[in-house]
C-alpha positions in Angstrom: 377.6 127.2 222.2 375.9 125.0 224.8 373.4 122.3 223.9 370.8 124.2 226.2 371.2 127.4 224.3 371.0 125.5 221.1 367.8 123.9 222.2 366.5 127.1 223.4 367.4 129.4 220.4 366.4 126.5 217.7 363.4 127.3 215.3 361.3 124.7 217.1 361.7 126.2 220.6 360.9 129.9 219.4 358.0 128.5 217.2 356.4 127.1 220.5 357.2 130.2 222.3 355.6 132.3 219.6 352.3 130.5 220.1 352.4 131.0 223.8 352.9 134.7 222.9 349.8 134.6 220.7 347.9 132.7 223.2 348.8 134.7 226.3 349.5 138.4 225.1 346.1 139.0 223.4 343.8 141.9 224.2 340.4 140.7 225.1 340.6 137.7 222.9 341.7 139.9 220.1 345.3 140.0 218.9 347.1 143.2 219.5 348.6 145.0 216.6 352.2 144.2 217.3 351.1 140.6 217.4 349.0 141.1 214.1 352.2 142.6 212.4 354.5 139.8 213.5 352.3 137.3 212.1 353.1 138.6 208.6 355.8 136.2 207.4 356.1 134.8 211.0 357.8 131.5 209.9 360.7 133.6 208.2 361.0 136.1 211.1 361.3 133.1 213.4 364.1 131.7 211.3 366.2 135.2 211.1 365.7 135.4 215.0 367.0 131.9 215.6 370.1 132.6 213.4 370.7 135.7 215.2 370.6 134.2 218.6 372.8 131.4 217.4 375.5 133.4 215.8 375.5 135.9 218.6 374.2 139.0 216.5 370.8 139.3 218.2 370.0 142.5 219.8 366.8 143.2 221.7 364.6 146.2 220.9 363.7 149.1 223.5 361.0 148.8 225.9 357.6 150.5 225.1 356.3 152.4 228.0 352.4 152.2 228.5 350.2 153.6 231.4 347.4 151.6 232.4 344.8 151.8 235.1 343.8 148.9 237.5 341.5 148.9 240.4 341.5 152.7 240.3 345.5 152.9 240.6 347.6 153.8 237.6 350.5 151.5 236.6 353.3 151.8 234.2 354.0 148.9 232.1 357.3 148.4 230.0 356.4 146.1 227.3 359.1 144.2 225.1 358.8 143.9 221.6 357.2 140.8 220.3 360.5 139.2 219.1 361.8 139.7 222.7 358.9 138.2 224.3 359.4 135.2 222.2 362.9 134.9 223.2 362.1 135.2 226.6 359.4 132.5 226.7 361.8 130.3 224.8 364.4 130.7 227.6 361.8 130.0 230.5 360.6 126.9 228.8 364.2 125.6 228.5 365.5 126.6 232.0 362.3 125.8 234.1 363.6 122.3 235.0 366.8 124.0 236.6 365.1 127.1 238.1 361.7 125.7 239.6 363.2 123.1 242.1 365.0 125.9 243.7 361.8 127.4 244.8 360.6 125.2 247.6 357.0 124.6 248.7 355.9 128.1 249.7 355.9 129.9 246.2 352.7 129.3 244.3 352.7 131.9 241.6 354.2 131.8 238.0 355.2 128.2 238.5 354.1 125.4 236.2 351.2 123.3 237.6 350.5 125.6 240.4 348.0 128.7 240.8 345.7 130.4 243.0 343.6 127.4 244.1 346.7 125.8 245.3 347.8 128.6 247.3 344.2 128.8 248.9 344.4 125.3 249.7 347.8 125.7 251.4 346.3 128.5 253.8 343.2 126.2 254.4 345.6 123.4 255.2 347.4 125.5 257.9 343.9 126.3 259.3 343.1 122.7 259.6 346.4 121.9 261.1 345.1 124.2 264.1 347.1 127.5 263.4 344.8 130.5 264.3 346.5 134.0 263.5 347.4 135.3 260.1 349.8 138.0 258.8 348.5 139.1 255.5 351.0 141.5 253.6 352.8 142.0 250.4 356.1 143.7 248.9 355.7 147.2 248.3 356.1 148.1 244.6 357.7 144.9 244.1 359.0 144.7 240.5 360.2 148.5 240.2 362.0 148.1 243.4 363.6 144.8 242.7 367.3 145.1 241.6 368.1 143.7 238.0 371.6 143.1 239.1 370.5 141.0 242.1 367.9 139.0 240.0 370.4 138.4 237.1 372.8 137.1 239.8 370.2 134.6 241.0 369.3 133.6 237.5 373.0 132.9 236.8 373.4 130.9 239.8 370.4 128.7 238.7 371.1 128.2 235.2 375.0 127.8 234.7 375.0 128.5 231.2 376.7 131.7 230.0 375.2 131.6 226.5 371.7 131.9 228.0 372.7 134.3 230.7 374.3 136.6 228.2 371.0 137.0 226.2 369.1 137.6 229.5 371.4 140.2 230.6 370.8 141.9 227.2 366.9 141.7 227.9 367.5 143.3 231.3 369.8 145.9 230.2 367.5 147.4 227.4 366.5 151.0 227.6 363.1 152.5 227.4 361.9 154.0 223.9 359.5 156.3 224.8 357.5 157.9 227.8 359.1 159.3 231.3 362.0 156.8 231.0 362.8 157.4 227.5 366.6 156.7 227.1 367.0 155.2 230.5 367.5 151.6 231.8 365.1 150.6 234.3 366.0 150.7 238.0 363.8 147.6 238.8 362.2 144.6 236.8 360.0 145.7 233.9 356.3 145.1 234.4 355.2 143.3 231.3 358.2 141.2 230.8 357.9 137.5 230.9 360.9 137.2 232.7 360.3 139.3 235.5 357.8 137.0 237.6 360.3 134.1 237.6 363.3 136.5 238.5 361.1 137.9 241.3 360.5 134.2 242.6 364.2 133.5 242.4 364.8 136.6 244.7 362.0 136.1 247.0 362.6 132.4 247.7 365.2 133.9 250.1 362.3 135.2 252.0 360.4 132.0 251.8 363.2 129.9 253.0 364.4 132.2 255.8 360.7 132.4 257.1 360.2 128.5 256.7 363.8 127.8 258.5 362.6 130.0 261.4 359.3 128.0 261.9 356.8 130.1 260.3 354.2 128.7 257.9 354.4 130.7 254.6 352.1 130.8 251.4 353.5 133.3 248.9 351.9 134.1 245.4 354.2 136.5 243.5 354.4 139.4 246.0 351.4 138.6 248.0 352.2 136.9 251.2 350.5 134.9 254.0 352.2 133.9 257.2 350.1 131.7 259.5 351.1 130.8 263.1 349.9 130.3 266.7 349.9 133.6 268.2 349.8 137.4 267.3 353.2 137.9 269.1 354.7 135.1 266.7 353.3 136.9 263.7 354.5 140.1 264.8 358.0 138.6 264.9 357.2 137.4 261.6 356.5 140.7 260.2 359.8 142.2 261.6 361.6 139.1 260.2 360.1 140.1 256.8 361.1 143.5 256.9 364.6 142.7 257.9 365.2 140.2 254.8 363.7 142.7 252.4 365.7 145.4 253.6 368.7 143.4 252.5 367.3 143.8 248.8 366.3 147.3 249.3 362.8 146.4 249.4 360.0 146.8 252.0 356.6 145.5 253.0 353.5 147.4 252.0 352.2 149.1 255.1 348.7 149.7 253.7 348.3 145.9 253.0 349.8 144.5 256.2 347.7 143.2 258.8 347.3 140.7 261.6 344.2 138.9 262.4 342.6 135.5 263.1 340.7 133.1 260.9 337.7 134.0 263.1 337.9 137.6 262.2 338.3 136.7 258.5 340.4 138.2 255.6 340.6 138.2 251.9 343.7 136.7 250.0 343.9 136.2 246.3 340.3 137.1 245.8 339.1 134.4 248.2 337.4 135.5 251.8 338.8 133.0 254.5 337.1 132.4 257.7 336.8 129.9 260.6 335.1 127.1 258.1 335.5 128.7 254.7 336.9 127.7 252.1 336.3 124.2 253.3 339.1 121.6 253.5 339.3 119.5 250.7 341.8 116.7 251.6 341.1 114.5 248.3 341.3 117.5 246.1 344.4 116.2 244.2 344.2 112.5 244.9 343.9 110.2 241.9 342.2 106.9 242.8 343.9 104.1 240.8 342.3 101.2 239.0 344.2 98.8 241.0 345.6 98.7 244.5 349.0 97.6 246.1 348.5 94.9 248.5 350.7 95.1 251.7 351.2 91.7 253.5 352.6 92.0 257.0 350.9 89.3 259.1 353.7 86.8 260.0 351.3 84.0 259.7 349.7 84.8 256.6 349.2 82.9 253.5 348.4 84.4 250.1 347.0 82.3 247.5 344.8 82.5 244.2 341.6 80.7 243.7 339.0 81.2 240.9 340.2 84.5 239.8 340.5 85.9 243.3 343.5 86.9 245.4 342.8 85.5 248.9 344.8 86.2 252.2 344.4 84.0 255.1 345.6 84.0 258.8 346.2 80.1 259.4 347.4 80.3 262.8 344.4 82.4 264.0 342.3 79.9 262.4 343.9 77.0 264.5 344.9 74.8 261.5 345.4 74.5 258.0 342.0 74.8 256.6 340.9 71.6 257.8 343.1 69.0 256.1 344.1 67.5 259.2 341.2 68.2 261.5 342.1 71.9 262.2 339.7 74.8 261.9 339.2 77.2 259.0 341.8 79.8 258.7 340.7 83.4 259.2 340.2 85.4 256.0 342.2 88.6 256.1 341.6 89.8 252.4 339.5 88.5 249.4 339.5 90.6 245.9 339.3 90.0 242.3 342.9 89.4 241.0 342.4 92.3 238.4 342.4 94.9 241.4 345.8 94.1 242.6 348.6 95.9 240.8 351.6 95.0 243.2 352.3 92.8 246.3 354.7 93.7 249.0 355.4 91.0 251.6 357.2 91.6 254.8 358.7 88.8 256.7 357.4 85.2 256.9 354.6 85.4 254.6 353.6 82.5 252.5 352.7 83.0 248.9 351.5 80.0 246.9 353.1 78.7 243.7 350.0 79.5 242.0 349.9 83.2 243.0 353.6 83.4 241.8 352.8 82.2 238.6 349.7 84.4 238.0 351.8 87.3 239.3 354.6 86.6 236.9 352.4 86.0 234.0 350.3 89.2 234.4 353.2 91.5 235.3 352.3 92.0 238.9 355.5 92.4 241.0 356.1 90.8 244.3 358.4 92.7 246.5 360.2 90.9 249.2 361.2 92.4 252.5 362.3 91.4 256.0 360.1 91.6 258.9 362.2 94.6 260.2 361.7 96.2 256.7 365.0 95.5 254.9 364.6 95.0 251.1 365.4 91.3 250.1 364.4 91.2 246.5 361.7 91.2 243.9 360.0 88.6 241.8 359.1 90.0 238.1 357.9 88.5 235.0 359.6 88.6 231.7 357.6 91.5 230.4 360.1 93.9 231.7 363.3 92.7 230.3 366.4 95.0 230.0 367.1 96.4 226.6 370.7 95.4 225.5 371.4 98.9 224.5 370.7 100.5 227.7 372.5 97.5 229.5 375.8 98.4 227.5 375.2 102.3 228.2 375.0 101.3 232.0 378.3 99.5 231.8 380.1 102.0 229.7 379.3 105.0 231.9 381.5 103.8 234.6 384.4 105.7 235.3 383.4 108.6 233.0 383.0 112.3 233.6 379.1 111.9 232.7 379.0 109.3 235.7 380.1 111.9 238.1 377.9 114.5 236.6 374.8 112.5 236.9 375.9 111.4 240.5 376.2 115.1 241.9 372.9 115.9 240.2 371.2 113.0 242.0 372.9 114.2 245.3 372.0 117.9 244.7 368.4 116.9 244.1 368.3 114.7 247.3 370.1 117.5 249.6 367.6 120.3 248.1 364.5 118.1 248.9 366.1 117.7 252.4 366.1 121.3 252.9 362.7 122.0 251.9 361.5 119.3 254.2 363.3 121.2 257.2 361.9 124.4 256.1 358.4 123.4 255.6 358.2 121.5 259.1 360.6 123.8 261.1 359.2 124.9 264.4 359.9 128.1 266.3 361.8 126.2 269.1 364.1 124.3 266.7 364.7 127.4 264.7 368.6 127.7 265.4 369.3 124.0 264.8 367.3 124.0 261.6 368.9 127.1 260.3 372.3 125.8 261.1 371.9 122.7 259.4 370.3 124.4 256.2 373.6 126.6 256.1 375.9 123.7 256.1 373.9 121.6 253.8 373.9 124.4 251.3 377.7 124.8 251.5 378.1 121.0 250.9 375.7 121.6 247.8 378.2 124.3 246.6 381.3 122.0 247.2 379.7 119.5 244.7 380.5 121.9 241.8 384.3 121.1 242.5 384.0 117.4 243.3 386.7 115.2 241.6 385.3 111.7 242.4 382.1 109.8 243.1 383.8 109.0 246.6 384.0 112.7 247.1 380.3 113.3 246.1 379.4 110.6 248.4 381.2 112.0 251.3 379.5 115.4 250.7 376.2 113.5 250.7 376.9 111.8 254.0 377.9 114.9 255.8 374.6 116.6 254.6 372.7 113.7 255.8 374.2 113.9 259.2 373.1 117.4 259.5 369.9 116.8 257.9 368.9 113.9 260.4 370.0 115.8 263.3 367.6 118.6 262.6 364.8 116.4 261.4 364.7 114.6 264.8 363.9 118.0 266.6 361.1 118.6 264.5 359.1 115.3 265.4 356.9 115.2 268.6 359.1 114.8 271.9 358.0 111.1 272.2 359.1 110.1 268.9 362.4 112.5 268.5 365.7 110.9 267.6 369.2 112.5 267.5 370.7 110.4 264.6 369.7 107.9 261.9 369.7 104.3 263.0 369.1 101.5 260.6 370.0 97.8 261.4 368.4 97.8 263.9 366.3 101.0 264.2 366.5 102.0 267.6 363.1 103.9 268.0 359.9 104.4 266.1 360.7 107.2 263.8 363.8 105.3 262.4 362.0 102.3 262.0 359.1 103.9 260.3 361.6 105.5 257.7 363.5 102.5 257.2 360.1 100.5 256.4 359.0 103.2 253.9 362.5 103.4 252.2 362.4 99.7 251.6 358.6 100.0 250.2 359.8 102.9 247.9 363.1 101.0 247.0 360.6 98.2 245.7 358.8 100.5 243.6 362.0 102.2 242.1 363.3 98.6 240.9 359.9 98.2 239.1 360.1 101.7 237.6 363.6 100.9 236.2 362.8 97.6 234.7 359.7 99.3 233.2 362.2 101.8 231.6 364.4 99.0 230.3 367.2 99.4 232.8 369.1 97.0 235.1 368.4 98.1 238.6 371.6 96.6 239.7 374.0 98.8 237.6 374.1 102.0 239.5 375.6 105.6 238.7 376.1 106.8 242.1 375.9 103.6 244.0 378.5 101.1 243.0 377.1 97.6 241.9 377.0 95.2 244.5 375.9 91.7 244.9 372.3 91.6 246.0 371.9 95.4 246.0 369.8 97.3 243.4 372.2 100.1 243.0 370.5 101.9 240.2 367.4 101.9 242.4 369.1 103.5 245.2 370.0 106.1 242.7 366.4 106.7 241.9 365.3 106.5 245.4 367.5 109.1 246.8 365.1 112.4 245.8 362.1 110.4 246.8 363.3 109.6 250.3 362.6 113.3 251.4 359.9 114.0 248.9 357.7 111.1 250.0 359.0 108.9 253.1 360.4 111.8 255.4 357.5 113.9 254.8 354.9 111.0 255.4 356.6 110.2 258.8 356.7 113.8 259.9 352.9 114.2 258.8 351.9 111.1 260.6 353.9 111.9 263.8 352.5 115.5 264.0 348.9 114.6 263.3 349.0 111.7 265.9 348.7 109.2 263.2 352.0 107.7 264.5 352.6 107.5 268.2 354.7 105.6 270.8 351.9 102.9 271.0 352.8 101.9 267.3 356.3 100.6 268.4 357.4 97.4 269.9 360.7 95.7 270.9 362.0 93.1 268.5 361.5 90.0 270.3 364.6 88.4 268.3 367.1 91.0 269.2 367.6 94.8 269.7 365.7 97.6 267.9 362.2 98.5 267.5 359.5 97.3 265.0 356.3 99.0 263.9 353.1 97.2 265.3 350.6 95.9 262.9 348.4 99.0 263.6 351.6 101.0 263.0 352.3 99.5 259.7 348.7 100.1 258.8 348.8 103.6 259.4 352.2 104.6 258.1 351.2 102.5 254.7 347.9 104.3 254.3 349.7 107.7 254.7 352.3 106.7 252.3 349.7 105.6 249.7 347.9 109.0 250.2 351.2 110.6 249.4 352.1 108.4 246.4 348.4 108.8 244.8 348.7 112.6 245.1 348.4 114.3 241.8 350.7 117.1 240.9 351.7 119.2 237.9 354.8 120.7 237.0 357.0 118.8 239.1 358.6 117.5 235.8 358.2 119.9 233.0 355.3 119.2 230.9 354.2 116.3 232.9 351.2 115.7 235.2 350.1 112.7 237.3 350.3 110.9 240.8 353.8 111.1 242.7 353.7 107.3 241.7 353.5 108.4 238.1 356.2 110.8 238.6 358.7 108.1 240.0 358.0 106.1 236.9 358.9 109.2 234.8 362.1 109.8 236.5 363.1 106.3 236.0 362.8 107.1 232.4 364.5 110.4 232.6 367.6 108.7 234.4 367.6 106.2 231.6 367.8 109.0 229.2 370.6 110.7 231.0 372.7 107.4 230.9 372.0 106.6 227.1 372.5 110.2 225.8 375.2 112.7 226.9 373.2 115.5 225.8 370.3 114.7 228.1 370.1 116.6 231.2 368.7 114.9 234.3 367.4 117.2 237.0 365.4 116.4 240.2 361.7 117.1 240.4 360.2 120.3 242.0 358.6 119.8 245.3 354.7 119.7 245.1 
């Protein structure tokens, strides 16, 4: 039996699932009779349940049919037995890390860390972006009309574990023990089964992806859908688009709940009333202000020093001298804060850092990242508090040329490509629909081909092919004045490429620090071959954060006019484009806003800022290198 199934079906996992069943499936605060009955000798029952699952003798009970009335409408639920609900929740808890990253940025229901408030805010964000028209709809009779065969197929593709999927197939194939459906297998997904909402998401993500790739802004909570656009005609197209996609699943939109209106007209969604100003925009809703800040130094004549417990940055050229020692005027002070407020220093180009500041930083664990003026990563100065652990160093060396190395490498590439696809879907425009759709189709083919990859070189080839498709489509999503057709690096030939390279360098420095904190050597990569002067493992960690952070930041900044052509200047020392001082400030401000954004559920059972997630992913990558039974997976999009 697979290690995933052994984990899901262990006494511990089933015990945790039992607690969730008790908590979630009570009746008005009072435990239902079936729960009370299971409580009798619960530990013994869970032990027997675990043994049956592990030896293959487990058989689920029939559904119990129950009719209820909600909002004046009668619904029929098909309730699994308590033991089967426990099994379902244990499976969901174990497979979430594989399923949730596939759901993209438009699905908000039945996902860890996301809820109604997040969906409401996503609609508000679309309104604040200037979109005025709204299609509000739902999927008619969603669960009963959704084919279990299609849902099971999607689950199988997501999980890739026959020991798990065999049990799920049994759970879906049960007959009903009473009522109108007695003795029959349900034609759709059962209302009341913990698996049903997740299976529905796995099917309806096709609808989300298709709408996004076509340039529509979509917010979906379970089967309730809002599409936001620029015109009534556009949303009429979206409605027809939805119908066409749903018909492929033998499903359809609910005619009585489908309507097109404007924010000025007002409408209700998920219990919230929307209008031109309400609910209000809350840009800082999920931003965690840190105790200490990252200090970015980009002025080419800047000098950073420490004096009397304060970190001081001065521009000596503007001051006309060196502080008066030789008759010159005092330098211009650019920055002056208590040392304790600085967590990290990133210096670009010819920035002078005093020996006193270097000593203080090394002693206090404040990293100093060094980059070229153009934004290329040069290195990092770190103290001795982040030493590599010998056992982990040995594991990094021994993983070379093993099947495990290829497995982790493919997982890293798969996570990166998937997030690139989400970027294209999320920012697609109607005029670039064909280019984006074609790129996504090809990128998914490359992801599938990863399953049959025999070497790291083959995997890197697929990654490169996907990147070529991605950046060709990515350039079409930018405003015309910033658009590009290909990725250029040394030198970057346009402002967008310069901005991307700049942020990749900043991110790479953070990846180095995160890996050091996890006890790993950043130079010994898994996907990227170790090379002199290259932090190969940091490049591995960086991959999924490129689209998740940097690519999104540049797109958002460009579309909101925070990054414009006036922020570009020609490199006086050669070909290529550099960011202006104002451009660096704007792009770094947007970057910090993204890194400070607090999210839940991107990593199972973890919450915090994107920056904290970076450190957590470094720890998870270390775990995957150290232990063969530790599964590394990419983060979910948040």
